[in-house]
N, C-alpha and C positions, 0 to 999 in steps of 0.2 A: 492492443486490443481496443477496438472502437466501442462507442457507447452501446450500439445494438448487440455486438458480440458479448459485451459485459453483462447486459441485461439477460441475454439468452443463457449465459453461463450461470448467473446467479439464480435464475428460475430453475435451471437444471439441478443445481445444488440443493435447492429447496425440495424438489421432488425426490432426489436421492436420500436426503435426510429423513423425509417423511416416510419413505419406504423402510428405511432401517428402523425407525422408531416403531412402525407398525409391526415389523417382524419380531420385535420384542414382545408383542402382545398376542400374535396369532400366526398361523401357518400361511405361507405365501399364497397357496391356492385359494384362501378365503379372503384375501385382501382385494378390495374393490377400488376402482378408479375414483369413485366418489369419496371414499375414505382418504385416499392419497391426496386428493385435491383439498379436502377439508384440512387435513393435517399440515399441508404445505401452505395453506392460505392463498391458493391460486385457483382460478376457475377451470372448469372442465374443458372448455374450448382451448385454453392454453395448454392443457395436457396433450390434446390431440395435435397441437402444432409441433410438439416435441416427439411424441411417441404414437405408435399404432395401438399398443396394448401394454399391460403391466409387465409382460415378459421383456419387451423392449426396454422399459425402465430398469428392470432387473439387470439386463445386460450392461446398460450404461453404468449402473451403480457398481457392478463388478469391475468394469473397465476403469472407472475412476479410482476404485480401491487399489487396483493393480498399479496405476500411476502413482498413487500415494505411497504404495509399498516400495517402488523403486526410488522414491525420494528419501527413503530411510537409509540408503546406502551412501557411503562416502563417495565423493566425486570420482576418485580413482577406481572405484569398484563398479561404476556404471558402465554399460556397454561392454561387459566382459567378453561377449561373443566376438567382438572385434579385436580384442587384445590377446586372445588365446594363442595365436601363432607365435608371438614373441615371448611367451612365458616359459620358464623352466618347469620341468615336470613336478617338482615339489610345490610349485606355486599353483598347480592345477587341481589341488584337492579342495573341493567345494563343500564337503561335508565337515565343516568346522564351525565353531561358535561365531566366527566373524560373519559368515553368511547365513547361518541358521537362526541366530538370535534376532536379527531384524525381521526376518520372515515370521518367526513364531510369535514375536511381540505384535506384529501387524495382524496376524490371525486372531490372537487373543483379544486385541482391541476392537476387532470387527467380527467377532465370532457369530453374530446373528446372520450376517450375510454369508459367511462361510458355512454355517449350518445348512442354509438353503442350498448352497452350491454342492455340499456333500449329499444332501437328500435328493437333488435333481441334477446329477452330473451331465446328463444328455442336454437338459435344458440350458445349463450353464456353459456348455461346450468345453467342459474340462479336458476332454481328450485332445482337443485342438491346441489348448494352451500347453499341455504336456508334450505333444508332438513338436511344437515350436521349440520348447526348451531342449528336447532331445536333439533336434536337428541343428540348432544354433550353438548349443553349449556342450552337451555330453558327447556327441559324435566327434567333434573336433578334438576334444580332450582325449578321448579314447584313441584316436588316430595318433596323437602325440606319444601315446604309450605303446604304439605298435599293434593295436588291436584291429583286426580286419572288420569289414562291414557286417558280416554275418554274426560274428560274436558280439560286435558292438550293439546290434539290435537287442540281443538277449541281455547283455550286461546293463544297458541303459534302462530296459524294461524292469529289471530287478531293482535298480536304484530308485527309479521313479515310483514304481508301485509299492515297494517296501517302505519307502519314506512316507509316501502318501497314506499308506495303511495306518501307520502310527499316528500321523496328524489327524486323519479321519476319526480314529477312535478317540483321540483327545478332544476333538470338536464335539463328537457325540456325547462325551462326558461333561460338556459345558466348559472345557478348558480349565478344569479345577486344579490340575497339577501345575506346579511352577514351570515357567518357560525354560529355565535352566535345566530342570529335571528332564523335560522332554528333549531338549537339545542333547543332553548327555546320553539319553536312551537311544536316540537316532544314531549318534556317533558310535555307541557300543554295538549296535546292530549292523551298521554298515562297515565299520572298521574295527572289528572285534579284537584285533591283535595290536592295536596302536596304543 
């Protein structure tokens, strides 16, 4: 990373952090560019070098949180979508503490941004992220279990929407319950006889 890229990255991080701190005090729709710049300690013209509006900043903040999220996993668990073909069926169960705990901890540690994401799913392009997960991870796993494409669409919708419903409710409640309890609840709902 050269000096100008580093400066751009550091400024971007200041804006991301400012937005998260402001989300702690008020709803996204009431946050102004002026407030973000003041909190970040950066002038308004610099904001417009990076973003067109606050929504662009919010997208970037979520993207950076997603990158941070994937850094929570062990190196062997990254790029799971590329490793699915070589896995045994028993290794393809993703609703386990190994995969859920890093995700739930990440959500709890960044609950303010996830609350905004839950409140504005269209704004946050949540459906696109879930479609990507469905296509890259769930469909290939289901194919390994002999599930055809038509059933696979319904089964993956059930897994994604059911799991998200629990997490969404937890986020709305301020992530008050322990991460381990939510993990156990998801596993109980998705794999009741295990």
